[in-house]
DRENTOR-927856 format. One record per residue (C-alpha): residue number from 1; chain; y, z, x; residue in three letters. Coordinates in Angstrom, 3 decimals, decimal comma. Example, Ala and Ser with C-alpha at 12.3 -4.5 7.8 and 13.67 -1.06 7.14 Angstrom:
// residues 2
@i->1 ch->A yy->-4,500 zz->7,800 xx->12,300 aa->ALA $
@i->2 ch->A yy->-1,060 zz->7,140 xx->13,670 aa->SER $
END
This chain:
// residues 296
@i->1 ch->A yy->12,942 zz->11,523 xx->7,153 aa->MET $
@i->2 ch->A yy->15,776 zz->13,305 xx->5,357 aa->GLU $
@i->3 ch->A yy->19,292 zz->12,013 xx->5,870 aa->ASN $
@i->4 ch->A yy->21,927 zz->14,475 xx->6,972 aa->GLN $
@i->5 ch->A yy->25,003 zz->14,440 xx->4,771 aa->ARG $
@i->6 ch->A yy->28,329 zz->16,173 xx->5,050 aa->LYS $
@i->7 ch->A yy->28,880 zz->19,038 xx->2,611 aa->PRO $
@i->8 ch->A yy->31,424 zz->18,545 xx->-0,180 aa->HIS $
@i->9 ch->A yy->33,337 zz->21,284 xx->-1,958 aa->ARG $
@i->10 ch->A yy->31,893 zz->20,111 xx->-5,297 aa->LYS $
@i->11 ch->A yy->28,257 zz->20,350 xx->-4,117 aa->ASP $
@i->12 ch->A yy->25,984 zz->22,622 xx->-6,128 aa->ARG $
@i->13 ch->A yy->23,122 zz->24,793 xx->-4,909 aa->TYR $
@i->14 ch->A yy->20,733 zz->22,196 xx->-6,379 aa->ASP $
@i->15 ch->A yy->22,606 zz->18,943 xx->-5,907 aa->GLY $
@i->16 ch->A yy->24,950 zz->16,883 xx->-3,767 aa->TYR $
@i->17 ch->A yy->28,145 zz->15,714 xx->-5,471 aa->TYR $
@i->18 ch->A yy->28,309 zz->11,918 xx->-5,628 aa->LEU $
@i->19 ch->A yy->31,679 zz->10,426 xx->-4,805 aa->GLN $
@i->20 ch->A yy->33,025 zz->6,924 xx->-5,384 aa->ASN $
@i->21 ch->A yy->31,105 zz->6,248 xx->-8,589 aa->GLN $
@i->22 ch->A yy->32,100 zz->3,130 xx->-10,532 aa->ASP $
@i->23 ch->A yy->34,380 zz->3,577 xx->-13,535 aa->ALA $
@i->24 ch->A yy->31,594 zz->3,338 xx->-16,127 aa->MET $
@i->25 ch->A yy->29,562 zz->6,135 xx->-14,551 aa->HIS $
@i->26 ch->A yy->32,669 zz->8,294 xx->-14,237 aa->VAL $
@i->27 ch->A yy->33,661 zz->7,859 xx->-17,895 aa->ILE $
@i->28 ch->A yy->30,223 zz->7,907 xx->-19,594 aa->MET $
@i->29 ch->A yy->29,663 zz->11,700 xx->-19,272 aa->PRO $
@i->30 ch->A yy->32,972 zz->12,257 xx->-21,054 aa->TYR $
@i->31 ch->A yy->32,187 zz->9,802 xx->-23,839 aa->LEU $
@i->32 ch->A yy->28,622 zz->11,089 xx->-24,358 aa->MET $
@i->33 ch->A yy->28,338 zz->14,482 xx->-22,647 aa->PRO $
@i->34 ch->A yy->24,961 zz->15,562 xx->-24,063 aa->ASN $
@i->35 ch->A yy->21,814 zz->14,443 xx->-22,265 aa->ARG $
@i->36 ch->A yy->19,957 zz->14,060 xx->-25,549 aa->THR $
@i->37 ch->A yy->22,543 zz->11,504 xx->-26,693 aa->ASP $
@i->38 ch->A yy->21,741 zz->9,296 xx->-23,719 aa->ASN $
@i->39 ch->A yy->17,982 zz->8,888 xx->-23,888 aa->GLU $
@i->40 ch->A yy->16,475 zz->5,568 xx->-22,874 aa->ALA $
@i->41 ch->A yy->12,813 zz->5,324 xx->-23,866 aa->VAL $
@i->42 ch->A yy->10,220 zz->3,129 xx->-22,158 aa->MET $
@i->43 ch->A yy->6,485 zz->2,644 xx->-22,608 aa->LYS $
@i->44 ch->A yy->4,309 zz->1,224 xx->-19,845 aa->GLU $
@i->45 ch->A yy->0,628 zz->0,355 xx->-20,122 aa->THR $
@i->46 ch->A yy->-0,881 zz->0,815 xx->-16,666 aa->VAL $
@i->47 ch->A yy->-4,157 zz->-0,638 xx->-15,396 aa->ASP $
@i->48 ch->A yy->-6,049 zz->2,294 xx->-13,851 aa->MET $
@i->49 ch->A yy->-8,974 zz->0,323 xx->-12,379 aa->THR $
@i->50 ch->A yy->-7,881 zz->0,837 xx->-8,763 aa->ALA $
@i->51 ch->A yy->-7,084 zz->4,511 xx->-9,396 aa->VAL $
@i->52 ch->A yy->-10,544 zz->5,181 xx->-10,848 aa->LEU $
@i->53 ch->A yy->-12,187 zz->3,546 xx->-7,808 aa->GLU $
@i->54 ch->A yy->-9,919 zz->5,566 xx->-5,533 aa->TYR $
@i->55 ch->A yy->-10,858 zz->8,802 xx->-7,322 aa->LEU $
@i->56 ch->A yy->-14,563 zz->8,017 xx->-7,029 aa->ASP $
@i->57 ch->A yy->-14,141 zz->7,825 xx->-3,249 aa->LYS $
@i->58 ch->A yy->-11,968 zz->10,950 xx->-3,061 aa->LYS $
@i->59 ch->A yy->-14,468 zz->12,941 xx->-5,125 aa->ASN $
@i->60 ch->A yy->-17,625 zz->11,508 xx->-3,537 aa->ALA $
@i->61 ch->A yy->-18,212 zz->14,700 xx->-1,555 aa->ASP $
@i->62 ch->A yy->-17,847 zz->16,815 xx->-4,722 aa->ASN $
@i->63 ch->A yy->-14,890 zz->18,948 xx->-3,645 aa->PRO $
@i->64 ch->A yy->-14,510 zz->22,284 xx->-5,412 aa->ARG $
@i->65 ch->A yy->-11,385 zz->20,990 xx->-7,151 aa->TYR $
@i->66 ch->A yy->-11,616 zz->17,307 xx->-7,982 aa->LYS $
@i->67 ch->A yy->-8,768 zz->14,841 xx->-7,629 aa->TYR $
@i->68 ch->A yy->-7,570 zz->13,594 xx->-10,999 aa->THR $
@i->69 ch->A yy->-5,527 zz->10,773 xx->-12,470 aa->MET $
@i->70 ch->A yy->-2,679 zz->13,209 xx->-13,004 aa->MET $
@i->71 ch->A yy->-2,512 zz->13,952 xx->-9,261 aa->HIS $
@i->72 ch->A yy->-2,346 zz->10,243 xx->-8,443 aa->VAL $
@i->73 ch->A yy->0,224 zz->9,433 xx->-11,132 aa->ILE $
@i->74 ch->A yy->2,445 zz->12,309 xx->-9,988 aa->MET $
@i->75 ch->A yy->2,162 zz->11,119 xx->-6,388 aa->ALA $
@i->76 ch->A yy->3,056 zz->7,540 xx->-7,368 aa->ALA $
@i->77 ch->A yy->6,124 zz->8,736 xx->-9,264 aa->ILE $
@i->78 ch->A yy->7,128 zz->11,085 xx->-6,428 aa->ALA $
@i->79 ch->A yy->6,973 zz->8,326 xx->-3,800 aa->LYS $
@i->80 ch->A yy->8,861 zz->5,920 xx->-6,069 aa->ALA $
@i->81 ch->A yy->11,619 zz->8,495 xx->-6,582 aa->ILE $
@i->82 ch->A yy->11,777 zz->9,129 xx->-2,835 aa->TYR $
@i->83 ch->A yy->12,416 zz->5,415 xx->-2,345 aa->LEU $
@i->84 ch->A yy->14,680 zz->5,048 xx->-5,403 aa->ARG $
@i->85 ch->A yy->17,132 zz->7,951 xx->-5,063 aa->PRO $
@i->86 ch->A yy->19,140 zz->7,237 xx->-8,231 aa->LYS $
@i->87 ch->A yy->16,092 zz->8,389 xx->-10,190 aa->MET $
@i->88 ch->A yy->16,839 zz->11,840 xx->-8,796 aa->ASN $
@i->89 ch->A yy->20,425 zz->11,927 xx->-10,068 aa->TYR $
@i->90 ch->A yy->21,619 zz->14,287 xx->-12,773 aa->PHE $
@i->91 ch->A yy->24,839 zz->14,973 xx->-14,638 aa->ILE $
@i->92 ch->A yy->26,308 zz->18,451 xx->-14,991 aa->ALA $
@i->93 ch->A yy->29,791 zz->19,455 xx->-16,118 aa->ASP $
@i->94 ch->A yy->30,731 zz->15,756 xx->-16,425 aa->TYR $
@i->95 ch->A yy->29,901 zz->15,043 xx->-12,763 aa->LYS $
@i->96 ch->A yy->27,085 zz->13,097 xx->-11,092 aa->MET $
@i->97 ch->A yy->24,851 zz->14,761 xx->-8,495 aa->TYR $
@i->98 ch->A yy->21,818 zz->13,893 xx->-6,406 aa->GLU $
@i->99 ch->A yy->19,156 zz->16,582 xx->-6,643 aa->ARG $
@i->100 ch->A yy->18,263 zz->18,259 xx->-3,377 aa->LYS $
@i->101 ch->A yy->14,527 zz->18,244 xx->-4,008 aa->ASP $
@i->102 ch->A yy->11,910 zz->16,069 xx->-5,710 aa->ILE $
@i->103 ch->A yy->10,195 zz->18,310 xx->-8,206 aa->SER $
@i->104 ch->A yy->7,859 zz->18,244 xx->-11,211 aa->PHE $
@i->105 ch->A yy->7,485 zz->20,707 xx->-14,074 aa->SER $
@i->106 ch->A yy->4,434 zz->20,788 xx->-16,322 aa->PHE $
@i->107 ch->A yy->2,486 zz->23,130 xx->-18,576 aa->VAL $
@i->108 ch->A yy->-1,014 zz->24,477 xx->-17,889 aa->ALA $
@i->109 ch->A yy->-3,035 zz->26,142 xx->-20,641 aa->LYS $
@i->110 ch->A yy->-4,855 zz->29,310 xx->-19,633 aa->ASN $
@i->111 ch->A yy->-7,921 zz->28,119 xx->-21,543 aa->GLN $
@i->112 ch->A yy->-8,635 zz->25,093 xx->-23,723 aa->MET $
@i->113 ch->A yy->-8,469 zz->26,979 xx->-27,037 aa->SER $
@i->114 ch->A yy->-6,041 zz->27,387 xx->-29,938 aa->ASP $
@i->115 ch->A yy->-5,048 zz->30,932 xx->-29,000 aa->HIS $
@i->116 ch->A yy->-4,767 zz->30,508 xx->-25,231 aa->ALA $
@i->117 ch->A yy->-1,396 zz->31,010 xx->-23,586 aa->GLY $
@i->118 ch->A yy->0,578 zz->28,459 xx->-21,614 aa->GLU $
@i->119 ch->A yy->2,085 zz->28,692 xx->-18,156 aa->THR $
@i->120 ch->A yy->4,952 zz->26,604 xx->-16,814 aa->LEU $
@i->121 ch->A yy->4,390 zz->25,349 xx->-13,259 aa->LEU $
@i->122 ch->A yy->6,910 zz->23,755 xx->-10,886 aa->ILE $
@i->123 ch->A yy->5,860 zz->21,613 xx->-7,921 aa->PHE $
@i->124 ch->A yy->8,320 zz->20,704 xx->-5,155 aa->ARG $
@i->125 ch->A yy->7,451 zz->17,853 xx->-2,809 aa->LEU $
@i->126 ch->A yy->7,808 zz->18,485 xx->0,911 aa->ASP $
@i->127 ch->A yy->9,448 zz->15,225 xx->1,964 aa->ARG $
@i->128 ch->A yy->9,244 zz->16,077 xx->5,671 aa->GLU $
@i->129 ch->A yy->5,540 zz->16,889 xx->5,668 aa->SER $
@i->130 ch->A yy->2,898 zz->14,693 xx->7,264 aa->GLN $
@i->131 ch->A yy->0,631 zz->15,723 xx->4,387 aa->VAL $
@i->132 ch->A yy->0,417 zz->12,941 xx->1,820 aa->SER $
@i->133 ch->A yy->1,916 zz->13,383 xx->-1,667 aa->PRO $
@i->134 ch->A yy->-1,561 zz->13,209 xx->-3,222 aa->VAL $
@i->135 ch->A yy->-2,809 zz->16,060 xx->-1,031 aa->GLU $
@i->136 ch->A yy->0,302 zz->18,161 xx->-1,637 aa->GLN $
@i->137 ch->A yy->0,055 zz->17,755 xx->-5,400 aa->ILE $
@i->138 ch->A yy->-3,734 zz->18,249 xx->-5,531 aa->HIS $
@i->139 ch->A yy->-3,593 zz->21,462 xx->-3,506 aa->ASP $
@i->140 ch->A yy->-0,682 zz->22,894 xx->-5,496 aa->PHE $
@i->141 ch->A yy->-2,013 zz->22,021 xx->-8,940 aa->VAL $
@i->142 ch->A yy->-5,546 zz->23,206 xx->-8,228 aa->CYS $
@i->143 ch->A yy->-4,330 zz->26,425 xx->-6,625 aa->GLY $
@i->144 ch->A yy->-1,929 zz->27,311 xx->-9,429 aa->GLU $
@i->145 ch->A yy->-4,218 zz->26,287 xx->-12,273 aa->VAL $
@i->146 ch->A yy->-7,038 zz->28,326 xx->-10,693 aa->PHE $
@i->147 ch->A yy->-4,786 zz->31,397 xx->-10,700 aa->LYS $
@i->148 ch->A yy->-3,834 zz->30,813 xx->-14,320 aa->VAL $
@i->149 ch->A yy->-7,304 zz->30,084 xx->-15,672 aa->ARG $
@i->150 ch->A yy->-9,631 zz->32,105 xx->-13,442 aa->SER $
@i->151 ch->A yy->-7,589 zz->35,034 xx->-12,174 aa->GLU $
@i->152 ch->A yy->-5,486 zz->35,290 xx->-15,341 aa->ASN $
@i->153 ch->A yy->-2,333 zz->35,560 xx->-13,229 aa->LYS $
@i->154 ch->A yy->1,094 zz->34,486 xx->-14,414 aa->SER $
@i->155 ch->A yy->3,799 zz->32,934 xx->-12,267 aa->ASN $
@i->156 ch->A yy->7,511 zz->33,479 xx->-11,804 aa->GLY $
@i->157 ch->A yy->8,580 zz->31,172 xx->-14,631 aa->THR $
@i->158 ch->A yy->6,280 zz->32,841 xx->-17,142 aa->THR $
@i->159 ch->A yy->7,286 zz->36,315 xx->-15,948 aa->ASP $
@i->160 ch->A yy->10,968 zz->35,451 xx->-16,398 aa->LEU $
@i->161 ch->A yy->10,379 zz->34,140 xx->-19,926 aa->LEU $
@i->162 ch->A yy->8,485 zz->37,332 xx->-20,753 aa->ASN $
@i->163 ch->A yy->11,530 zz->39,370 xx->-19,689 aa->VAL $
@i->164 ch->A yy->13,866 zz->37,305 xx->-21,890 aa->PHE $
@i->165 ch->A yy->11,436 zz->37,574 xx->-24,804 aa->GLU $
@i->166 ch->A yy->11,892 zz->41,363 xx->-24,869 aa->LYS $
@i->167 ch->A yy->15,691 zz->41,122 xx->-25,277 aa->ILE $
@i->168 ch->A yy->16,994 zz->41,598 xx->-28,857 aa->PRO $
@i->169 ch->A yy->17,903 zz->38,312 xx->-30,503 aa->GLY $
@i->170 ch->A yy->21,659 zz->38,870 xx->-30,766 aa->TRP $
@i->171 ch->A yy->21,822 zz->39,887 xx->-27,104 aa->VAL $
@i->172 ch->A yy->19,598 zz->36,983 xx->-26,054 aa->LEU $
@i->173 ch->A yy->21,944 zz->34,540 xx->-27,790 aa->LYS $
@i->174 ch->A yy->24,851 zz->35,818 xx->-25,703 aa->LEU $
@i->175 ch->A yy->22,747 zz->35,783 xx->-22,524 aa->VAL $
@i->176 ch->A yy->21,637 zz->32,187 xx->-23,062 aa->ILE $
@i->177 ch->A yy->25,178 zz->31,079 xx->-23,909 aa->LYS $
@i->178 ch->A yy->26,462 zz->32,668 xx->-20,695 aa->THR $
@i->179 ch->A yy->23,617 zz->31,241 xx->-18,599 aa->LEU $
@i->180 ch->A yy->24,206 zz->27,784 xx->-20,080 aa->THR $
@i->181 ch->A yy->27,832 zz->27,810 xx->-18,991 aa->ARG $
@i->182 ch->A yy->26,892 zz->29,138 xx->-15,560 aa->MET $
@i->183 ch->A yy->24,227 zz->26,444 xx->-15,261 aa->ASN $
@i->184 ch->A yy->26,721 zz->23,710 xx->-16,141 aa->ASP $
@i->185 ch->A yy->28,973 zz->24,959 xx->-13,357 aa->LYS $
@i->186 ch->A yy->26,129 zz->25,243 xx->-10,832 aa->GLY $
@i->187 ch->A yy->26,358 zz->29,029 xx->-10,731 aa->ARG $
@i->188 ch->A yy->23,030 zz->30,035 xx->-12,222 aa->LEU $
@i->189 ch->A yy->21,911 zz->33,453 xx->-10,886 aa->PRO $
@i->190 ch->A yy->19,541 zz->33,271 xx->-7,927 aa->LYS $
@i->191 ch->A yy->16,786 zz->35,162 xx->-9,758 aa->PHE $
@i->192 ch->A yy->16,631 zz->32,333 xx->-12,347 aa->VAL $
@i->193 ch->A yy->17,017 zz->29,223 xx->-10,165 aa->ARG $
@i->194 ch->A yy->13,489 zz->28,822 xx->-8,719 aa->PRO $
@i->195 ch->A yy->11,824 zz->29,283 xx->-12,112 aa->PHE $
@i->196 ch->A yy->13,767 zz->26,905 xx->-14,371 aa->ASP $
@i->197 ch->A yy->11,429 zz->24,045 xx->-15,405 aa->PRO $
@i->198 ch->A yy->14,379 zz->22,046 xx->-16,750 aa->TYR $
@i->199 ch->A yy->15,899 zz->21,903 xx->-13,267 aa->ALA $
@i->200 ch->A yy->13,183 zz->19,550 xx->-12,033 aa->SER $
@i->201 ch->A yy->13,321 zz->15,830 xx->-11,311 aa->THR $
@i->202 ch->A yy->10,503 zz->15,092 xx->-13,767 aa->VAL $
@i->203 ch->A yy->9,125 zz->17,116 xx->-16,657 aa->PHE $
@i->204 ch->A yy->5,593 zz->15,835 xx->-17,145 aa->LEU $
@i->205 ch->A yy->3,114 zz->16,251 xx->-19,990 aa->SER $
@i->206 ch->A yy->-0,504 zz->15,151 xx->-19,554 aa->ASN $
@i->207 ch->A yy->-1,354 zz->14,596 xx->-23,219 aa->LEU $
@i->208 ch->A yy->-4,371 zz->12,503 xx->-22,304 aa->GLY $
@i->209 ch->A yy->-6,108 zz->15,657 xx->-21,073 aa->SER $
@i->210 ch->A yy->-6,065 zz->17,029 xx->-24,632 aa->ILE $
@i->211 ch->A yy->-6,938 zz->13,703 xx->-26,308 aa->LYS $
@i->212 ch->A yy->-3,450 zz->13,293 xx->-27,761 aa->LEU $
@i->213 ch->A yy->-1,334 zz->10,155 xx->-27,874 aa->THR $
@i->214 ch->A yy->2,461 zz->10,024 xx->-27,961 aa->ALA $
@i->215 ch->A yy->5,016 zz->7,640 xx->-26,509 aa->ASP $
@i->216 ch->A yy->8,127 zz->9,814 xx->-26,545 aa->TYR $
@i->217 ch->A yy->9,380 zz->13,281 xx->-25,673 aa->HIS $
@i->218 ch->A yy->13,024 zz->14,249 xx->-25,833 aa->HIS $
@i->219 ch->A yy->15,143 zz->15,433 xx->-22,924 aa->LEU $
@i->220 ch->A yy->17,012 zz->18,748 xx->-23,102 aa->ALA $
@i->221 ch->A yy->20,710 zz->19,576 xx->-22,835 aa->ASN $
@i->222 ch->A yy->19,847 zz->22,749 xx->-20,947 aa->TRP $
@i->223 ch->A yy->19,292 zz->22,305 xx->-17,218 aa->GLY $
@i->224 ch->A yy->19,498 zz->19,125 xx->-15,164 aa->THR $
@i->225 ch->A yy->16,221 zz->17,324 xx->-15,884 aa->ASN $
@i->226 ch->A yy->16,836 zz->13,560 xx->-16,295 aa->SER $
@i->227 ch->A yy->13,265 zz->12,243 xx->-16,672 aa->ILE $
@i->228 ch->A yy->10,389 zz->13,149 xx->-19,010 aa->PHE $
@i->229 ch->A yy->7,005 zz->11,438 xx->-18,545 aa->VAL $
@i->230 ch->A yy->4,043 zz->11,536 xx->-20,923 aa->ILE $
@i->231 ch->A yy->0,602 zz->10,569 xx->-19,598 aa->ILE $
@i->232 ch->A yy->-1,549 zz->9,125 xx->-22,366 aa->GLY $
@i->233 ch->A yy->-5,302 zz->9,024 xx->-22,844 aa->GLU $
@i->234 ch->A yy->-7,441 zz->6,684 xx->-20,747 aa->LEU $
@i->235 ch->A yy->-9,107 zz->3,940 xx->-22,770 aa->GLY $
@i->236 ch->A yy->-9,999 zz->0,270 xx->-23,007 aa->ASN $
@i->237 ch->A yy->-6,962 zz->-1,982 xx->-23,306 aa->LYS $
@i->238 ch->A yy->-6,520 zz->-5,747 xx->-23,372 aa->ALA $
@i->239 ch->A yy->-4,628 zz->-7,524 xx->-20,576 aa->PHE $
@i->240 ch->A yy->-3,611 zz->-11,193 xx->-20,814 aa->TYR $
@i->241 ch->A yy->-3,057 zz->-13,607 xx->-17,933 aa->ASP $
@i->242 ch->A yy->-0,551 zz->-16,472 xx->-17,926 aa->ASN $
@i->243 ch->A yy->-3,048 zz->-18,776 xx->-19,643 aa->ASP $
@i->244 ch->A yy->-3,696 zz->-16,361 xx->-22,495 aa->GLY $
@i->245 ch->A yy->-7,112 zz->-15,266 xx->-21,255 aa->ASN $
@i->246 ch->A yy->-7,906 zz->-11,654 xx->-22,096 aa->VAL $
@i->247 ch->A yy->-9,587 zz->-9,029 xx->-19,917 aa->THR $
@i->248 ch->A yy->-10,415 zz->-5,533 xx->-21,075 aa->VAL $
@i->249 ch->A yy->-9,609 zz->-2,842 xx->-18,505 aa->LYS $
@i->250 ch->A yy->-9,440 zz->0,922 xx->-18,285 aa->LYS $
@i->251 ch->A yy->-5,785 zz->1,773 xx->-18,768 aa->ALA $
@i->252 ch->A yy->-3,386 zz->4,352 xx->-20,140 aa->LEU $
@i->253 ch->A yy->0,146 zz->4,479 xx->-21,462 aa->ASP $
@i->254 ch->A yy->3,059 zz->6,177 xx->-19,752 aa->LEU $
@i->255 ch->A yy->5,855 zz->7,253 xx->-22,083 aa->GLY $
@i->256 ch->A yy->9,074 zz->7,593 xx->-20,084 aa->ILE $
@i->257 ch->A yy->12,355 zz->9,058 xx->-21,313 aa->THR $
@i->258 ch->A yy->15,343 zz->8,934 xx->-18,965 aa->VAL $
@i->259 ch->A yy->19,018 zz->9,843 xx->-19,065 aa->ASP $
@i->260 ch->A yy->20,447 zz->6,320 xx->-19,097 aa->GLU $
@i->261 ch->A yy->23,671 zz->7,499 xx->-17,442 aa->ARG $
@i->262 ch->A yy->22,012 zz->7,980 xx->-14,027 aa->ILE $
@i->263 ch->A yy->21,283 zz->4,269 xx->-13,401 aa->ALA $
@i->264 ch->A yy->21,039 zz->0,899 xx->-15,141 aa->ASP $
@i->265 ch->A yy->18,132 zz->-0,957 xx->-16,708 aa->GLY $
@i->266 ch->A yy->17,556 zz->-3,126 xx->-13,647 aa->TYR $
@i->267 ch->A yy->17,205 zz->-0,035 xx->-11,455 aa->TYR $
@i->268 ch->A yy->14,766 zz->1,550 xx->-13,932 aa->PHE $
@i->269 ch->A yy->12,742 zz->-1,670 xx->-14,083 aa->SER $
@i->270 ch->A yy->12,363 zz->-1,923 xx->-10,310 aa->LYS $
@i->271 ch->A yy->11,349 zz->1,733 xx->-10,131 aa->THR $
@i->272 ch->A yy->8,606 zz->1,282 xx->-12,719 aa->ILE $
@i->273 ch->A yy->7,438 zz->-1,825 xx->-10,854 aa->ARG $
@i->274 ch->A yy->7,131 zz->0,341 xx->-7,740 aa->LEU $
@i->275 ch->A yy->5,079 zz->2,954 xx->-9,613 aa->VAL $
@i->276 ch->A yy->2,797 zz->0,178 xx->-10,807 aa->ARG $
@i->277 ch->A yy->2,396 zz->-1,025 xx->-7,208 aa->HIS $
@i->278 ch->A yy->1,313 zz->2,415 xx->-6,025 aa->PHE $
@i->279 ch->A yy->-1,179 zz->2,780 xx->-8,883 aa->LEU $
@i->280 ch->A yy->-2,597 zz->-0,656 xx->-8,045 aa->ALA $
@i->281 ch->A yy->-2,789 zz->0,364 xx->-4,365 aa->ASN $
@i->282 ch->A yy->-3,394 zz->4,132 xx->-4,453 aa->PRO $
@i->283 ch->A yy->-4,453 zz->4,248 xx->-0,798 aa->GLN $
@i->284 ch->A yy->-0,712 zz->4,058 xx->-0,023 aa->LEU $
@i->285 ch->A yy->-0,433 zz->7,554 xx->-1,464 aa->LEU $
@i->286 ch->A yy->-2,680 zz->8,902 xx->1,288 aa->ASP $
@i->287 ch->A yy->0,176 zz->8,399 xx->3,751 aa->GLU $
@i->288 ch->A yy->3,200 zz->10,710 xx->4,129 aa->PRO $
@i->289 ch->A yy->5,818 zz->10,045 xx->1,471 aa->VAL $
@i->290 ch->A yy->8,175 zz->8,545 xx->4,057 aa->TYR $
@i->291 ch->A yy->5,543 zz->6,156 xx->5,511 aa->ALA $
@i->292 ch->A yy->6,547 zz->2,463 xx->5,323 aa->PRO $
@i->293 ch->A yy->4,436 zz->-0,028 xx->3,409 aa->PHE $
@i->294 ch->A yy->4,410 zz->-3,701 xx->2,462 aa->ASP $
@i->295 ch->A yy->5,371 zz->-4,621 xx->-1,093 aa->MET $
@i->296 ch->A yy->3,309 zz->-7,677 xx->-1,957 aa->GLU $
END
């Protein structure tokens, strides 16, 4: 369950100020203050055999909205971040914070066509819930995507962008400049806060769903987002054992871009290993996010 922590005068509405950082992490934001100057890029090829078997069982009763690889991958990342809290750190105004929620932003197309619009969606994990991360993500994604595609309804993020789009360019430039400074200071207006996709833990793009392959997407200096994940297309990939024997398995690539200032390479490596473990044992994602498990 959630730990109680004492408030600090430097806390933000979206993050807890982190005290007693080592000298390197204190100085780095001053040396390289822009998030886009601190991108560490990783590519992981993930065996999806266990996930595909898991999905076959989950979808055996033909639910109205099927469980997908994206739901499982999001759940695996969410649980890993819950257990590896540094992955939920961000830097703002030269200071390190721990985000108060675990959240994902992603884009849903209204229809699969060239002229269809796009809607930005933001999912926030309920870490106290007894509902598993897979169920939480499945229900949210299916509900929101249904609204977008079937009922042709927009959401708060899209509505807010539509308002900004109507502002004259010279005024919009001043508005964005002011909002950027307010955001850096943790004073973003309340009507903007819930709808900012760049204030999420992970910005995720499921390129595999549109048959597109890419290994990298940049971070953004706006907001507080420290992780961008690209889900590639499922296909046959070769895996080698210690003796050099090859086995062809269904797999996909994850392209991961992180702000390297939030942790070190060893911490990133152990986090990715944990994601791999959950994707190899997806039944663990059917338990509440806080449920203990054995790491083999």
